[in-house]
C-alpha positions in Angstrom: -63.0 52.9 -52.9 -62.7 49.0 -53.1 -59.3 49.4 -54.6 -58.2 51.3 -51.4 -59.8 48.9 -48.9 -58.1 46.0 -50.9 -54.7 47.8 -50.8 -55.1 48.4 -47.1 -55.8 44.8 -46.3 -52.9 43.5 -48.3 -50.8 46.0 -46.4 -52.0 45.1 -43.0 -51.5 41.4 -43.9 -48.2 42.1 -45.0 -47.3 43.8 -41.8 -48.8 40.9 -39.9 -46.7 38.3 -41.9 -43.5 40.6 -41.2 -44.3 40.8 -37.5 -45.0 37.1 -37.1 -42.0 36.0 -39.2 -39.5 36.1 -36.2 -42.0 34.2 -34.0 -42.2 31.4 -36.5 -38.6 30.1 -35.8 -36.6 29.0 -33.1 -33.0 28.0 -32.8 -32.0 24.7 -30.8 -28.3 25.0 -29.4 -26.0 22.3 -28.7 -26.6 20.4 -25.3 -30.3 21.2 -25.0 -33.9 20.0 -26.0 -36.4 22.1 -27.0 -40.0 21.3 -26.5 -42.7 22.7 -28.8 -46.1 23.4 -27.2 -49.4 23.9 -28.7 -52.4 24.7 -26.5 -50.6 23.7 -23.4 -49.4 20.3 -24.7 -46.0 19.1 -26.0 -46.4 18.3 -29.6 -42.7 17.9 -30.7 -39.2 17.7 -28.9 -35.9 18.1 -30.5 -32.3 18.1 -29.6 -30.9 18.6 -33.0 -29.0 21.8 -33.5 -30.1 24.4 -36.0 -33.2 26.7 -36.8 -36.6 25.1 -36.6 -40.0 26.3 -37.9 -43.1 26.6 -35.6 -46.4 27.9 -36.0 -46.4 31.6 -34.7 -48.6 32.7 -31.8 -50.4 29.2 -31.8 -47.1 27.4 -30.7 -44.5 28.0 -28.1 -41.1 26.3 -27.2 -39.2 25.6 -23.9 -35.6 25.2 -23.8 -34.3 22.4 -21.4 -30.4 21.8 -21.0 -28.9 18.6 -21.7 -25.8 19.3 -19.6 -24.6 17.7 -16.6 -25.8 19.3 -13.4 -23.7 19.6 -10.2 -25.8 19.6 -7.0 -24.2 20.2 -3.7 -26.5 18.8 -1.2 -26.7 20.0 2.4 -25.2 17.9 4.9 -27.3 15.4 6.9 -27.3 13.2 10.0 -27.7 9.3 9.6 -27.7 6.4 12.1 -25.6 3.4 11.6 -27.0 -0.3 12.6 -25.1 0.1 15.9 -27.0 3.2 16.7 -24.0 5.4 15.9 -24.7 9.0 14.6 -22.9 10.3 11.5 -23.0 13.2 9.1 -23.1 12.6 5.6 -22.1 15.5 3.2 -22.8 14.5 -0.6 -22.8 16.1 -4.0 -24.8 14.7 -7.1 -24.2 14.9 -10.7 -27.3 14.6 -12.8 -28.9 15.3 -16.2 -32.2 15.2 -18.2 -32.9 12.1 -20.2 -36.4 12.3 -20.8 -37.5 16.0 -21.3 -41.3 15.0 -21.7 -41.5 13.6 -18.4 -39.4 16.5 -17.0 -41.7 19.0 -18.2 -44.8 17.1 -17.2 -43.8 16.2 -13.8 -41.3 19.2 -12.8 -42.3 21.6 -15.2 -38.6 21.8 -16.2 -37.7 23.8 -13.2 -34.3 22.8 -11.8 -34.9 23.6 -8.0 -37.8 21.3 -8.2 -35.5 18.7 -9.5 -32.9 19.3 -6.9 -35.6 18.8 -4.2 -36.7 15.4 -5.6 -33.0 14.3 -6.0 -32.3 15.6 -2.4 -35.0 13.4 -1.0 -34.0 10.3 -3.2 -30.5 10.7 -2.2 -31.1 11.2 1.4 -33.2 8.0 1.7 -30.6 6.0 -0.3 -27.8 7.2 2.0 -29.8 6.4 5.3 -30.9 3.1 4.1 -27.2 2.0 3.1 -25.7 3.5 6.3 -28.4 1.9 8.6 -27.8 -1.4 7.4 -24.2 -1.3 8.4 -22.1 -0.7 11.4 -19.9 2.3 12.2 -16.9 0.4 11.2 -18.5 -1.2 8.1 -19.4 2.3 7.0 -15.8 3.6 7.4 -14.4 0.5 5.6 -16.9 0.8 2.7 -16.9 4.7 2.2 -15.6 5.4 -1.4 -16.6 3.7 -4.7 -18.6 0.8 -3.2 -20.8 3.1 -1.0 -21.3 5.5 -3.5 -22.3 3.1 -6.3 -24.9 1.5 -4.0 -26.4 4.9 -3.2 -26.4 6.1 -6.8 -28.4 2.9 -7.9 -31.0 3.1 -5.1 -31.3 6.8 -5.7 -32.1 6.3 -9.4 -34.9 3.9 -8.5 -36.8 6.7 -7.1 -36.5 9.3 -9.5 -36.8 7.6 -12.7 -40.3 9.0 -13.2 -39.2 12.4 -13.5 -37.1 12.2 -16.6 -33.9 12.8 -14.7 -31.0 10.3 -14.0 -28.4 10.4 -11.4 -24.8 9.9 -13.0 -23.1 9.7 -9.8 -23.8 10.3 -6.0 -20.2 11.0 -4.2 -19.9 11.3 -0.5 -17.5 14.1 -0.2 -17.5 13.8 3.8 -18.7 11.3 6.1 -17.9 12.6 9.5 -18.9 12.2 13.2 -20.9 14.6 15.3 -18.6 16.8 17.1 -20.0 15.6 20.5 -18.9 12.0 19.5 -15.6 12.7 18.0 -13.7 12.7 21.0 -14.9 9.4 22.4 -14.6 7.5 18.8 -11.1 8.9 18.6 -10.2 7.7 21.9 -11.3 4.6 21.1 -9.6 4.2 17.8 -6.4 5.4 19.5 -6.6 2.5 22.0 -7.3 0.1 19.5 -4.3 1.1 17.5 -2.0 1.1 20.4 -3.4 -2.5 21.5 -2.5 -3.5 17.9 1.0 -1.8 18.0 1.6 -3.6 21.4 0.5 -6.9 19.9 2.8 -6.3 17.0 5.6 -5.3 19.4 5.2 -8.4 21.5 5.3 -10.6 18.4 8.5 -8.9 17.4 10.2 -9.3 20.6 9.2 -13.0 20.8 10.6 -13.4 17.4 13.8 -11.6 18.1 14.2 -13.9 21.2 13.8 -16.8 19.0 16.5 -15.5 16.7 18.8 -14.8 19.6 18.3 -18.2 21.0 18.8 -19.8 17.7 22.0 -17.8 17.0 23.4 -18.6 20.6 22.8 -22.2 20.1 24.6 -22.1 16.5 27.4 -20.1 18.1 27.9 -22.6 21.0 27.9 -25.4 18.6 30.4 -23.8 16.5 32.7 -23.0 19.4 32.3 -26.6 20.9 33.2 -27.9 17.6 36.3 -25.6 17.2 37.6 -26.4 20.6 37.2 -30.3 19.9 39.0 -29.8 16.6 41.7 -27.7 18.4 42.3 -30.4 21.2 42.5 -32.9 18.3 45.1 -30.9 16.5 46.9 -30.4 19.8 46.9 -34.0 20.7 48.2 -34.7 17.2 50.7 -32.2 17.3 52.2 -33.4 20.8 52.2 -37.0 19.4 54.2 -35.8 16.5 56.4 -33.9 18.8 57.1 -37.0 20.9 57.6 -38.9 17.8 60.2 -36.6 16.4 61.7 -36.2 19.9 62.1 -39.9 20.2 63.6 -40.5 16.8 66.3 -37.5 17.6 67.4 -39.2 20.8 67.2 -43.0 19.9 70.6 -43.7 20.6 72.7 -43.6 24.1 74.9 -41.0 22.9 72.1 -38.6 21.9 70.2 -39.5 24.9 73.2 -38.4 27.1 73.6 -35.2 25.1 70.0 -34.5 25.4 70.2 -35.0 29.3 73.2 -32.7 29.5 71.2 -29.9 27.6 68.2 -30.3 29.9 70.5 -30.0 32.9 72.1 -26.8 31.8 68.6 -25.6 31.0 67.6 -26.4 34.6 70.7 -24.9 36.1 70.3 -21.7 34.1 66.8 -21.4 35.4 67.7 -21.9 38.9 70.1 -19.2 38.9 68.2 -16.4 37.5 68.0 -13.4 39.8 70.8 -12.2 42.3 72.7 -14.0 45.3 71.8 -17.4 44.2 73.4 -20.5 45.6 72.7 -23.9 44.1 73.9 -27.3 46.2 74.4 -30.1 44.1 74.9 -33.7 45.0 78.3 -35.1 44.0 76.6 -37.7 41.8 74.9 -35.0 39.8 75.4 -34.9 36.1 76.3 -31.2 36.3 78.8 -31.8 39.0 80.4 -34.2 36.7 80.3 -31.8 33.8 82.3 -29.2 36.0 84.6 -31.3 38.0 85.3 -34.6 36.1 88.5 -34.7 34.4 
């Protein structure tokens, strides 16, 4: 009888061991933490991949992702320093860096973490934009504004074991009822700038035209002066050559004869011409003297 009881006890113990054996191991995957609990308290956290041992029944584990999470926040309204309303639409990239704090404060529940992130980011966006005018916000949008919001957001959520890697404003727009007025003001400002540029361009163009006209007038006057000098020099040379060609009485007489013929030719051009000459005229002497 005792042997039977012993065998039954050993058999039962073996069954218990076989049944509890799968509960004694757990697997740690890549990109995750595993927190091991004992009586409701964390006794161990590991992030090294592999098969790990735990006490069955007494201990349990919770898997926490180490991956980067993307949270697309709902759009929210903010007010600038000059009391202009704007709509900010953000997304956040975050991950767990302290699994113990993450479990203790948020019970490792992702929606609860998103609630804390949303509150921290909204406050950071509100503080950043409320310290700037609308024009300054538009000018700062991008990396500079995102970096400031990310830094302030992390200062509010450090106690939850999570970190915000980046907060990005994917849209920073105006409320629908303000868009028309703002766009009209922007168009008017751009038109004023364009008119200023056009006026400056016209002024510069007029200066260039005036300078060019002045240079052209100077060059024309210089050219005319040089031409007058050349003409005067040419006429002087002509008179010198003419004088040297007729520097004897015979040459002078021949020259006068040729000039008289030229004059007579010009006076007889056309029809029905009559020339009356004095008897002492050189031409009369040419035709009638023997």
